[in-house]
Phi, psi and omega in degrees: 000135180298157181281194190308142177287155180252140182235155177269187184291346177265002181083009179267147180297142176293128182270143172297129185070019175287157181245126187221161163252145183254119182230156179292148178295312178257114188278320186301117177075004184244015177077189184243219186283169181269137181208191175241158180201158172274122179232163180059232181263013183291132172268344177240137182288090182252357181274133174271123188225169171252130177293134181289343182281116182297344178274350181288133175280337188086187182258147181297136182237132172268131179246128184213165171229156179284346176292144181276080181229158179275322184239153181265147175228175181295340186277344187275140168289136189239157175242129175251133184212127174290133184278343178234078184287161173296146183300334182273354184269149174299149176244147358291155186271064183287145172287141176221161170258141186239132177282129180225203181277338182276163175293320178286147179261118177295144173266123184228167167279160177305147182140350177259149180280329190262049180284153177261124179291136180166191181216164178264157173221162175244133182232130180289147177264121187281067176226162186298324184277358173078200183105173186220153166258150171257134179245153170240129184242103178296147179296327184267020181219148179272351182245145178263156175248157177281144167274116184232188182250136174226130180273141172259184184297332179271008179068021170291143181263087181285141168275129180224157174266125185220159174269357183273107183297331184287348176255005183297139175286130183247106192239166169232157184249118178258117181288139177278134178286157179303333181286339180286141174243157180300327183287336177298324185260349188261078177234139182301140179283129177275351185266345180276135183262135180212140181278059180275000000 
């Protein structure tokens, strides 16, 4: 039997192939929603980042598992995908972890050669106010890493896979209402710095 169910900010179970925005549980000083941006030398916005503006919802993300189930639980390997990817990015715009020179693995959209095979999971944070951590579990390892935040020189908030629990992103999932459209939420961030 699958483990504990996952719920959104309305207390409803997360649906397989449901569309959500990911925002921090504690907003003050912790930035806003998760989105993509061009960072470093990227000519296409393939970096998965957190918007520094606490009022930002981020971009809509579809969360799914290959298992034929209606609702998601902590036990399922998951796929995260932006529903409105940049035109220059490969589709589907799945989140991946990329092997680089650093110990932490950057979370990117597909388009890099050095991706690490694996899947994401969602894990509840055992505190009264709730919320979740996102984990990445490489296929060639028995241990998963936390998806956390790492700042670059331009103060972009990169999502990275790390073993440091104190940098883990602590999120809640806000379900998009049928009236919301991807274009309402899909506007380039003016706050992210990039050497374009």
